[in-house]
TORSEMI-414076 format. One record per residue: residue number from 1; chain; x negated, z negated, y of N, C-alpha, C, CB in turn. Coordinates in steps of 0.1 Angstrom, whole numbers. Last residue first. Glycine has a CB too. Layout:
BEGIN
{rec NUM A {X Z Y} {X Z Y} {X Z Y} {X Z Y}},
...
***
This chain:
BEGIN
{rec 188 A {88 202 -195} {81 212 -186} {92 225 -182} {68 218 -194}},
{rec 187 A {86 175 -209} {96 181 -200} {87 191 -193} {104 171 -190}},
{rec 186 A {78 158 -239} {78 161 -228} {84 170 -223} {71 161 -225}},
{rec 185 A {71 124 -257} {85 133 -252} {79 139 -241} {99 124 -247}},
{rec 184 A {58 104 -278} {58 117 -267} {67 127 -267} {46 125 -267}},
{rec 183 A {44 80 -298} {58 90 -292} {56 95 -280} {74 83 -290}},
{rec 182 A {18 63 -316} {24 71 -301} {33 79 -304} {15 80 -291}},
{rec 181 A {9 33 -324} {15 45 -326} {16 52 -312} {28 43 -333}},
{rec 180 A {-29 30 -336} {-16 24 -329} {-10 37 -333} {-14 17 -311}},
{rec 179 A {-50 13 -361} {-39 23 -359} {-31 19 -352} {-32 28 -369}},
{rec 178 A {-60 -13 -370} {-67 1 -363} {-62 7 -356} {-71 11 -370}},
{rec 177 A {-43 -42 -363} {-43 -28 -373} {-52 -18 -359} {-21 -20 -379}},
{rec 176 A {-55 -74 -361} {-46 -59 -355} {-48 -48 -358} {-45 -55 -343}},
{rec 175 A {-56 -106 -371} {-60 -94 -370} {-51 -82 -368} {-65 -93 -379}},
{rec 174 A {-49 -133 -369} {-48 -127 -352} {-57 -115 -354} {-54 -139 -338}},
{rec 173 A {-45 -145 -397} {-33 -140 -385} {-36 -131 -368} {-24 -158 -381}},
{rec 172 A {-76 -135 -399} {-62 -143 -403} {-53 -138 -399} {-60 -156 -399}},
{rec 171 A {-104 -131 -396} {-94 -129 -383} {-83 -136 -384} {-90 -114 -381}},
{rec 170 A {-127 -133 -410} {-121 -149 -409} {-108 -146 -396} {-136 -163 -404}},
{rec 169 A {-150 -105 -398} {-141 -115 -409} {-135 -129 -402} {-151 -120 -423}},
{rec 168 A {-147 -73 -383} {-146 -92 -381} {-141 -96 -389} {-138 -99 -371}},
{rec 167 A {-137 -47 -390} {-152 -52 -381} {-157 -64 -381} {-152 -52 -368}},
{rec 166 A {-113 -45 -404} {-126 -39 -408} {-141 -37 -403} {-124 -28 -409}},
{rec 165 A {-100 -62 -386} {-102 -70 -400} {-116 -56 -402} {-84 -71 -414}},
{rec 164 A {-103 -65 -352} {-99 -53 -363} {-105 -63 -376} {-110 -34 -360}},
{rec 163 A {-101 -74 -323} {-97 -80 -338} {-92 -71 -352} {-84 -89 -336}},
{rec 162 A {-117 -44 -310} {-115 -61 -310} {-105 -64 -321} {-109 -68 -294}},
{rec 161 A {-125 -24 -310} {-125 -28 -322} {-123 -43 -326} {-137 -24 -326}},
{rec 160 A {-129 7 -299} {-119 -4 -296} {-116 -8 -309} {-106 0 -289}},
{rec 159 A {-143 30 -304} {-149 17 -299} {-142 10 -296} {-158 17 -290}},
{rec 158 A {-128 51 -314} {-128 53 -298} {-135 38 -292} {-110 55 -292}},
{rec 157 A {-119 43 -339} {-129 57 -335} {-135 61 -323} {-122 70 -337}},
{rec 156 A {-101 24 -334} {-117 20 -340} {-126 30 -335} {-119 20 -359}},
{rec 155 A {-79 34 -336} {-87 30 -325} {-104 27 -325} {-80 18 -321}},
{rec 154 A {-63 61 -348} {-73 46 -349} {-80 46 -339} {-85 43 -361}},
{rec 153 A {-33 68 -338} {-45 70 -334} {-51 61 -339} {-48 71 -320}},
{rec 152 A {-4 88 -352} {-8 74 -353} {-23 75 -346} {-7 68 -369}},
{rec 151 A {23 104 -334} {14 109 -342} {7 93 -338} {5 125 -339}},
{rec 150 A {50 126 -326} {47 112 -330} {38 114 -338} {57 104 -336}},
{rec 149 A {66 143 -303} {53 142 -314} {55 129 -318} {37 145 -307}},
{rec 148 A {81 171 -284} {80 160 -289} {72 160 -303} {92 154 -288}},
{rec 147 A {95 191 -257} {82 193 -265} {82 177 -274} {65 195 -253}},
{rec 146 A {110 217 -238} {112 207 -241} {101 201 -252} {125 208 -244}},
{rec 145 A {129 235 -231} {118 234 -221} {111 218 -223} {126 237 -205}},
{rec 144 A {133 248 -257} {131 250 -249} {126 249 -240} {134 250 -249}},
{rec 143 A {117 230 -283} {124 234 -280} {130 236 -261} {129 227 -288}},
{rec 142 A {89 220 -305} {92 229 -292} {107 233 -294} {80 243 -291}},
{rec 141 A {70 195 -317} {84 204 -319} {83 203 -304} {99 197 -328}},
{rec 140 A {44 188 -336} {48 193 -326} {58 197 -323} {43 198 -324}},
{rec 139 A {22 173 -359} {33 179 -355} {41 182 -344} {39 174 -360}},
{rec 138 A {-17 166 -356} {1 159 -358} {10 176 -358} {8 145 -337}},
{rec 137 A {-48 155 -358} {-33 162 -362} {-22 154 -360} {-31 166 -379}},
{rec 136 A {-76 149 -337} {-63 144 -338} {-54 154 -343} {-60 140 -327}},
{rec 135 A {-107 144 -331} {-98 150 -334} {-82 147 -341} {-105 156 -340}},
{rec 134 A {-125 126 -305} {-126 126 -318} {-109 138 -317} {-125 107 -327}},
{rec 133 A {-148 118 -276} {-134 129 -284} {-135 125 -295} {-133 147 -285}},
{rec 132 A {-147 91 -251} {-155 92 -269} {-142 108 -271} {-151 70 -286}},
{rec 131 A {-138 77 -227} {-155 91 -230} {-155 93 -245} {-178 82 -225}},
{rec 130 A {-118 68 -237} {-134 56 -234} {-140 66 -234} {-140 43 -245}},
{rec 129 A {-107 94 -257} {-107 80 -246} {-119 67 -247} {-90 71 -249}},
{rec 128 A {-92 123 -262} {-107 117 -256} {-103 106 -249} {-117 128 -245}},
{rec 127 A {-90 139 -286} {-82 129 -277} {-95 124 -276} {-69 120 -281}},
{rec 126 A {-87 179 -298} {-94 169 -291} {-86 160 -285} {-104 173 -282}},
{rec 125 A {-61 189 -323} {-62 184 -299} {-77 174 -306} {-39 166 -287}},
{rec 124 A {-39 209 -336} {-53 195 -343} {-55 198 -324} {-73 201 -362}},
{rec 123 A {-5 210 -351} {-14 207 -341} {-30 200 -341} {-5 199 -334}},
{rec 122 A {21 228 -364} {7 217 -370} {-4 216 -358} {-3 226 -386}},
{rec 121 A {51 235 -351} {37 236 -352} {34 221 -358} {29 239 -335}},
{rec 120 A {84 242 -342} {76 232 -351} {60 236 -354} {83 232 -366}},
{rec 119 A {100 269 -347} {99 259 -335} {86 244 -336} {117 251 -334}},
{rec 118 A {104 268 -380} {107 272 -363} {106 262 -356} {120 278 -358}},
{rec 117 A {74 253 -393} {86 255 -394} {88 261 -381} {93 244 -398}},
{rec 116 A {46 257 -383} {50 252 -396} {63 255 -401} {49 240 -396}},
{rec 115 A {14 279 -376} {34 274 -370} {37 263 -384} {51 294 -371}},
{rec 114 A {-11 262 -354} {-5 267 -370} {13 266 -367} {-11 254 -386}},
{rec 113 A {-36 256 -332} {-22 255 -337} {-17 264 -347} {-14 257 -328}},
{rec 112 A {-61 240 -320} {-53 243 -330} {-41 246 -333} {-54 236 -335}},
{rec 111 A {-64 222 -293} {-80 232 -302} {-73 244 -312} {-91 218 -317}},
{rec 110 A {-58 208 -268} {-49 212 -281} {-59 226 -283} {-29 215 -277}},
{rec 109 A {-65 176 -253} {-64 190 -253} {-63 199 -266} {-73 193 -247}},
{rec 108 A {-60 149 -235} {-55 155 -250} {-56 172 -252} {-39 152 -251}},
{rec 107 A {-75 124 -219} {-72 135 -222} {-73 140 -239} {-79 142 -213}},
{rec 106 A {-74 93 -200} {-80 97 -215} {-68 113 -213} {-76 81 -234}},
{rec 105 A {-89 74 -171} {-80 86 -175} {-87 90 -190} {-81 101 -163}},
{rec 104 A {-106 53 -164} {-86 54 -155} {-80 64 -166} {-84 64 -133}},
{rec 103 A {-129 36 -173} {-125 49 -180} {-106 48 -175} {-129 47 -201}},
{rec 102 A {-134 14 -156} {-144 27 -165} {-135 42 -166} {-148 22 -185}},
{rec 101 A {-109 3 -159} {-119 3 -145} {-125 14 -151} {-129 -10 -140}},
{rec 100 A {-100 5 -186} {-94 14 -178} {-101 16 -163} {-79 9 -176}},
{rec 99 A {-107 -4 -214} {-113 -1 -202} {-115 4 -193} {-118 -1 -201}},
{rec 98 A {-91 -5 -233} {-92 2 -230} {-101 6 -219} {-84 2 -230}},
{rec 97 A {-108 -33 -253} {-98 -23 -253} {-99 -10 -247} {-88 -28 -248}},
{rec 96 A {-128 -44 -236} {-129 -45 -251} {-118 -39 -257} {-130 -58 -256}},
{rec 95 A {-125 -41 -208} {-131 -35 -212} {-132 -38 -234} {-144 -37 -201}},
{rec 94 A {-86 -43 -199} {-102 -50 -202} {-108 -40 -212} {-102 -68 -210}},
{rec 93 A {-64 -34 -208} {-70 -28 -198} {-83 -32 -196} {-62 -28 -188}},
{rec 92 A {-51 -50 -224} {-53 -40 -231} {-62 -32 -218} {-39 -34 -238}},
{rec 91 A {-56 -80 -209} {-67 -77 -221} {-63 -62 -223} {-66 -88 -237}},
{rec 90 A {-32 -70 -190} {-49 -76 -185} {-56 -72 -193} {-54 -93 -184}},
{rec 89 A {-13 -69 -207} {-17 -56 -196} {-32 -64 -193} {-5 -54 -178}},
{rec 88 A {-13 -99 -214} {-12 -87 -222} {-20 -72 -216} {4 -85 -224}},
{rec 87 A {-9 -111 -190} {-23 -114 -196} {-22 -104 -204} {-27 -128 -204}},
{rec 86 A {19 -104 -185} {6 -98 -172} {-6 -101 -182} {3 -110 -152}},
{rec 85 A {36 -110 -199} {32 -94 -202} {16 -89 -192} {49 -82 -196}},
{rec 84 A {32 -136 -197} {28 -128 -210} {24 -116 -211} {35 -127 -218}},
{rec 83 A {43 -138 -174} {32 -143 -176} {28 -137 -185} {32 -155 -177}},
{rec 82 A {71 -113 -173} {61 -123 -170} {49 -122 -171} {63 -133 -175}},
{rec 81 A {79 -100 -209} {75 -101 -195} {72 -108 -184} {79 -99 -192}},
{rec 80 A {78 -74 -233} {71 -88 -227} {75 -87 -213} {53 -90 -228}},
{rec 79 A {77 -50 -240} {83 -61 -250} {80 -74 -244} {76 -60 -265}},
{rec 78 A {61 -32 -223} {71 -34 -228} {84 -47 -233} {65 -28 -235}},
{rec 77 A {30 -31 -215} {39 -39 -229} {50 -40 -219} {32 -57 -239}},
{rec 76 A {10 -6 -202} {19 -18 -201} {27 -18 -210} {25 -21 -189}},
{rec 75 A {-11 18 -182} {-5 10 -195} {3 -1 -196} {-13 7 -202}},
{rec 74 A {-12 32 -162} {1 25 -157} {4 16 -171} {15 37 -152}},
{rec 73 A {-46 36 -167} {-41 22 -155} {-27 21 -156} {-44 24 -135}},
{rec 72 A {-46 60 -176} {-47 48 -187} {-47 36 -177} {-63 48 -198}},
{rec 71 A {-28 89 -171} {-34 77 -168} {-29 59 -173} {-33 78 -154}},
{rec 70 A {-37 114 -192} {-28 106 -193} {-36 93 -181} {-24 103 -209}},
{rec 69 A {-33 150 -192} {-43 141 -187} {-34 127 -184} {-51 148 -174}},
{rec 68 A {-40 181 -218} {-25 169 -208} {-38 158 -204} {-6 157 -223}},
{rec 67 A {-31 212 -224} {-38 201 -223} {-32 193 -213} {-51 204 -221}},
{rec 66 A {-26 238 -251} {-17 225 -238} {-32 221 -237} {-3 208 -244}},
{rec 65 A {-11 269 -268} {-19 257 -265} {-13 248 -250} {-35 263 -265}},
{rec 64 A {8 285 -277} {-3 293 -279} {-17 278 -278} {-3 309 -263}},
{rec 63 A {46 285 -290} {37 274 -286} {18 284 -290} {43 255 -299}},
{rec 62 A {63 307 -283} {51 305 -289} {47 297 -284} {43 314 -290}},
{rec 61 A {81 325 -265} {86 310 -274} {75 303 -283} {99 314 -287}},
{rec 60 A {56 342 -251} {69 343 -253} {74 324 -259} {72 358 -266}},
{rec 59 A {34 319 -256} {33 329 -253} {48 335 -262} {18 335 -255}},
{rec 58 A {24 291 -236} {31 298 -246} {30 309 -241} {45 295 -249}},
{rec 57 A {7 261 -227} {10 277 -231} {15 281 -238} {3 284 -233}},
{rec 56 A {17 233 -206} {18 236 -223} {11 252 -217} {39 235 -234}},
{rec 55 A {-1 206 -189} {0 220 -192} {4 221 -205} {-11 228 -190}},
{rec 54 A {-6 180 -165} {-2 183 -182} {1 194 -182} {8 177 -191}},
{rec 53 A {-13 143 -159} {-6 159 -155} {-9 163 -169} {-14 171 -141}},
{rec 52 A {-6 118 -160} {-11 118 -147} {-6 133 -145} {-28 113 -146}},
{rec 51 A {21 99 -179} {10 113 -180} {2 113 -165} {20 130 -183}},
{rec 50 A {16 65 -186} {22 76 -184} {13 86 -182} {31 76 -176}},
{rec 49 A {28 43 -215} {14 48 -205} {19 58 -201} {-1 50 -212}},
{rec 48 A {47 14 -227} {42 31 -219} {30 35 -216} {47 34 -206}},
{rec 47 A {51 -7 -258} {47 -4 -238} {49 14 -238} {24 -9 -231}},
{rec 46 A {53 -37 -276} {50 -17 -275} {56 -19 -260} {63 -1 -290}},
{rec 45 A {34 -52 -305} {38 -52 -290} {36 -37 -287} {28 -61 -280}},
{rec 44 A {40 -70 -337} {34 -57 -333} {41 -61 -315} {40 -40 -345}},
{rec 43 A {33 -95 -359} {42 -87 -352} {35 -75 -343} {50 -95 -342}},
{rec 42 A {7 -107 -373} {23 -116 -366} {37 -108 -362} {20 -124 -351}},
{rec 41 A {-9 -82 -379} {-3 -95 -387} {10 -102 -389} {-8 -104 -382}},
{rec 40 A {-1 -59 -357} {-10 -72 -358} {-1 -78 -367} {-15 -80 -344}},
{rec 39 A {8 -27 -340} {8 -40 -346} {-4 -48 -348} {14 -38 -359}},
{rec 38 A {17 -12 -311} {4 -18 -317} {11 -27 -329} {-6 -27 -305}},
{rec 37 A {29 15 -298} {34 7 -308} {19 3 -311} {44 14 -320}},
{rec 36 A {42 32 -270} {31 27 -280} {37 17 -287} {18 22 -274}},
{rec 35 A {50 64 -255} {55 53 -258} {47 45 -271} {71 56 -260}},
{rec 34 A {54 84 -227} {46 82 -244} {45 66 -238} {26 93 -249}},
{rec 33 A {73 114 -213} {69 98 -215} {59 97 -229} {83 88 -217}},
{rec 32 A {85 133 -184} {77 132 -197} {73 118 -197} {64 141 -198}},
{rec 31 A {91 128 -160} {101 129 -167} {100 127 -181} {107 140 -164}},
{rec 30 A {66 128 -140} {77 115 -145} {87 117 -150} {83 108 -136}},
{rec 29 A {53 156 -149} {48 138 -150} {57 125 -153} {42 133 -138}},
{rec 28 A {66 180 -162} {71 173 -157} {67 158 -158} {80 175 -160}},
{rec 27 A {41 203 -172} {48 194 -172} {51 189 -162} {45 188 -178}},
{rec 26 A {35 233 -165} {31 226 -160} {44 214 -166} {27 230 -146}},
{rec 25 A {30 261 -184} {39 257 -178} {35 240 -176} {52 260 -186}},
{rec 24 A {18 299 -184} {14 280 -190} {22 278 -174} {-10 272 -192}},
{rec 23 A {19 323 -210} {29 313 -196} {23 300 -197} {49 309 -199}},
{rec 22 A {11 356 -217} {7 343 -218} {13 331 -209} {-7 343 -216}},
{rec 21 A {4 378 -210} {21 377 -216} {20 360 -218} {25 388 -235}},
{rec 20 A {-20 377 -197} {-7 384 -188} {7 376 -195} {-5 404 -190}},
{rec 19 A {-33 377 -219} {-36 365 -206} {-20 365 -200} {-50 372 -192}},
{rec 18 A {-27 401 -230} {-29 388 -237} {-25 376 -230} {-42 387 -240}},
{rec 17 A {-39 417 -216} {-27 418 -220} {-23 402 -226} {-26 430 -231}},
{rec 16 A {-67 414 -218} {-62 414 -205} {-41 412 -210} {-68 433 -195}},
{rec 15 A {-72 419 -243} {-78 410 -238} {-67 404 -224} {-93 415 -235}},
{rec 14 A {-65 451 -240} {-58 437 -251} {-60 421 -244} {-68 438 -269}},
{rec 13 A {-89 453 -227} {-73 460 -220} {-61 447 -230} {-70 486 -227}},
{rec 12 A {-108 448 -241} {-104 442 -229} {-89 445 -222} {-115 447 -219}},
{rec 11 A {-105 467 -262} {-104 450 -262} {-104 448 -250} {-115 441 -268}},
{rec 10 A {-107 494 -251} {-91 490 -255} {-95 472 -260} {-83 502 -272}},
{rec 9 A {-137 494 -239} {-123 493 -229} {-108 487 -237} {-120 512 -223}},
{rec 8 A {-145 493 -262} {-147 481 -254} {-135 480 -242} {-163 483 -249}},
{rec 7 A {-137 514 -277} {-127 506 -283} {-131 493 -275} {-128 505 -299}},
{rec 6 A {-148 536 -253} {-132 534 -258} {-129 519 -267} {-129 548 -269}},
{rec 5 A {-176 529 -263} {-169 525 -250} {-158 530 -248} {-175 528 -239}},
{rec 4 A {-176 537 -288} {-182 520 -287} {-175 522 -270} {-206 516 -288}},
{rec 3 A {-172 567 -284} {-164 560 -292} {-165 543 -286} {-169 562 -309}},
{rec 2 A {-189 572 -270} {-180 573 -264} {-169 562 -269} {-178 586 -264}},
{rec 1 A {-216 566 -293} {-212 563 -278} {-201 560 -268} {-216 570 -274}},
***
């Protein structure tokens, strides 16, 4: 019984030590960026969406966790201007795309991290868009107080099926790719 008590205390102390050694660093939401690209048969559109907040968790210089909230109402196309930009932005924020009135934020929560190379991690995270959570995998490079990644998201997994050739027939050159690309740069 005494040994069991000693083991329990040692585990408690070890767990406390881990949390003391881990450091949560908030991201600078204004200096961090998310760029997106959506492609279709006849071309592509690109733009940005802003972080609302977020943080990475480091143990020493090693990434051990993180979570981020994205302000979906900030979604905007940067390849268009004027009336055409307004129309595309309105459509992307409408219910058949991201439904930003009902779902003003999206989140990403890191669930699993593996070392890939020096300062590069293989990350599995839960991405929530429109209230639907699915796992995504990507590589994240961390250097100093910055981190970068680029990965693709299958929009149809989040009930965004508008213009998808996998769900609608006869779209021809109006077909929109199911995947959209994200390039993320974090500063913390």
